[in-house]
matplotlib code that plots the C-alpha trace (Angstrom):
import matplotlib.pyplot as plt

x = [-11.5, -7.5, -7.1, -8.7, -6.6, -3.7, -4.4, -5.2, -2.3, -0.4, -1.7, -1.9, 0.8, 3.8, 3.6, 4.9, 7.5, 8.4, 8.4, 10.6, 7.8, 6.9, 6.1, 7.3, 4.5, 2.5, 3.9, 3.9, 3.5, 4.4, 1.4, 1.0, -1.2, -1.9, -2.4, -5.4, -6.3, -6.4, -8.4, -11.2, -11.0, -11.1, -13.8, -16.2, -15.3, -15.8, -18.2, -20.1, -21.6, -21.4, -18.3, -16.6, -18.2, -22.1, -20.1, -19.7, -22.6, -25.0, -23.1, -23.6, -27.5, -29.3, -31.0, -30.3, -32.3, -33.5, -31.4, -30.1, -26.3, -24.0, -20.0, -18.8, -19.0, -22.8, -23.0, -22.2, -24.4, -25.3, -22.6, -19.5, -17.9, -16.6, -13.0, -13.1, -13.5, -10.7, -8.8, -9.4, -8.6, -5.6, -4.9, -5.4, -3.2, -0.1, -0.7, -0.7, 2.6, 4.4, 3.8, 4.4, 7.7, 8.6, 7.5, 9.2, 12.6, 11.6, 11.0, 14.1, 16.5, 15.2, 14.1, 16.6, 14.1, 14.1, 9.9, 8.4, 4.7, 3.8, 2.4, 5.2, 6.7, 4.1, 3.5, 1.2, -1.8, -1.1, -3.5, -6.1, -6.1, -4.8, -6.0, -4.2, -5.5, -6.8, -5.6, -9.1, -7.7, -10.0, -9.3, -8.9, -9.5, -7.1, -7.4, -7.9, -11.3, -12.3, -14.9, -14.9, -16.7, -18.6, -19.8, -21.2, -23.0, -24.4, -25.7, -27.3, -29.3, -30.1, -31.4, -33.6, -34.9, -34.0, -32.3, -34.0, -31.2, -28.9, -28.7, -29.8, -31.1, -33.8, -30.4, -28.9, -31.6, -33.9]
y = [-4.5, -5.4, -2.0, -2.2, -5.7, -3.9, -1.0, -3.0, -5.3, -2.5, -0.6, -3.8, -5.7, -3.0, 0.5, 0.3, -2.0, 0.5, 3.2, 1.3, 2.1, -1.8, -3.1, -6.9, -7.8, -7.6, -10.9, -12.3, -16.6, -17.0, -14.8, -12.3, -10.1, -7.7, -10.7, -11.6, -7.8, -8.0, -11.4, -10.2, -6.7, -9.0, -11.0, -8.5, -6.4, -10.0, -11.9, -8.9, -10.1, -13.8, -15.7, -19.0, -20.9, -19.7, -19.8, -23.7, -24.4, -22.8, -24.5, -27.4, -27.0, -28.5, -25.6, -22.5, -20.1, -16.8, -14.6, -10.9, -10.9, -8.3, -7.8, -7.3, -10.8, -10.6, -7.4, -8.8, -12.5, -12.6, -10.7, -12.4, -15.7, -18.4, -18.2, -14.1, -15.0, -18.1, -15.1, -12.7, -15.5, -15.7, -12.8, -12.1, -15.1, -14.1, -10.6, -11.7, -13.9, -11.2, -8.8, -11.5, -12.1, -8.3, -7.9, -10.7, -9.8, -6.3, -6.8, -9.5, -6.2, -5.1, -8.7, -11.2, -13.4, -16.8, -17.5, -16.7, -16.5, -19.5, -17.7, -16.0, -19.7, -21.3, -21.5, -19.9, -22.5, -22.5, -19.2, -21.9, -24.0, -21.4, -21.7, -20.6, -21.2, -17.3, -16.4, -18.0, -20.9, -21.0, -22.3, -18.5, -19.4, -17.8, -18.2, -15.9, -15.5, -17.6, -15.3, -18.5, -19.4, -16.6, -16.6, -20.1, -19.5, -16.1, -17.7, -20.8, -18.2, -15.9, -19.2, -20.6, -17.0, -14.9, -11.1, -10.1, -11.6, -9.1, -5.6, -3.5, -5.5, -3.1, -0.8, -4.0, -5.7, -2.2]
z = [-17.5, -17.7, -17.4, -13.9, -13.6, -14.1, -11.8, -9.1, -9.3, -9.7, -6.5, -4.5, -5.5, -6.7, -5.7, -1.9, -2.9, -5.5, -3.6, -1.0, 1.5, 1.8, 5.4, 5.7, 7.9, 5.0, 3.9, 7.6, 8.4, 4.3, 3.3, 1.6, 2.7, -0.4, -2.6, -0.3, -1.1, -4.3, -5.2, -3.1, -5.1, -8.4, -6.9, -5.9, -9.6, -11.6, -9.1, -7.9, -4.4, -4.8, -3.6, -4.6, -2.4, -3.9, -7.3, -6.9, -5.3, -7.6, -10.8, -9.2, -8.9, -12.1, -12.3, -10.1, -7.8, -9.8, -7.9, -9.0, -10.9, -10.6, -11.1, -15.0, -16.3, -15.6, -17.7, -20.8, -21.1, -24.7, -26.4, -25.2, -25.8, -23.7, -25.2, -24.6, -21.0, -21.4, -22.3, -19.8, -17.3, -18.8, -18.9, -15.2, -14.5, -16.1, -14.9, -11.3, -11.7, -13.9, -11.0, -8.1, -9.5, -9.8, -6.5, -4.9, -6.6, -5.1, -1.7, -1.3, -1.7, 1.8, 2.9, 4.2, 5.4, 3.3, 5.1, 1.7, 0.5, -0.9, -3.9, -4.7, -5.5, -7.4, -10.9, -13.2, -12.9, -9.1, -8.4, -8.9, -5.6, -3.4, 0.5, 3.6, 7.1, 8.6, 12.4, 13.4, 12.2, 8.9, 5.8, 3.1, -0.2, -2.0, -5.8, -8.3, -9.7, -12.4, -15.3, -17.1, -14.3, -13.6, -17.2, -17.0, -14.1, -15.5, -18.8, -17.0, -15.2, -18.1, -20.2, -17.1, -15.5, -18.3, -18.0, -14.9, -13.2, -14.3, -12.2, -14.4, -17.5, -18.3, -19.7, -21.2, -23.2, -24.2]

ax = plt.figure().add_subplot(projection="3d")
ax.plot(x, y, z, "-o")
ax.set_aspect("equal")
plt.show()
C-alpha cells in the first residue's frame, strides 16, 4: 500500500514539475487540480466505490445495511489493527505534505504568481478539513482518505453481517 501511495504522489504531484513540463493552469484559481486527482485516486484505492459522504453516513447508523465493500482497507478486516491503519493515515499525510512542499518549491521556480493553492500553505493536519468550491458552484471535499474511518466501517459491517460484505470474501476466509 505504501508503494502505491508513493507512486501516485510522484505521478500526480512531482513528475511534471521535476521534468519542467508543468502547466500553470493546473493550479489556477487557487486549486491544485493534480492534488484533486491524487485525492480521488487514493480514495478509490482505499475505499473502493464508497465516497466520503457515504462512509460518514454509514458510520452514523446504529447498524449499517448490508453492502459489498471493495478497496484495500476492506481486504484486511480480520488481520489488521487500528494502530496499523493509524500508521497508514500518518504515512499518507506525511508523504503528501512533503510532496506538496517540494511541488511548491519546484513550481515557484517557473511561476511568479502569488495565487498559490490553499493546500500548499496548510499545515500537516490541514488535509482533514479541506473543501473547495467547484466551477459548478458545488462544494468538493478534498480531504485525504482516512484508512482508520474505513477500517471502522469495515469492522462494523463484518461484525453485523459477516464476511459476505467483503468482495471476494471466499478467498479471504477459506
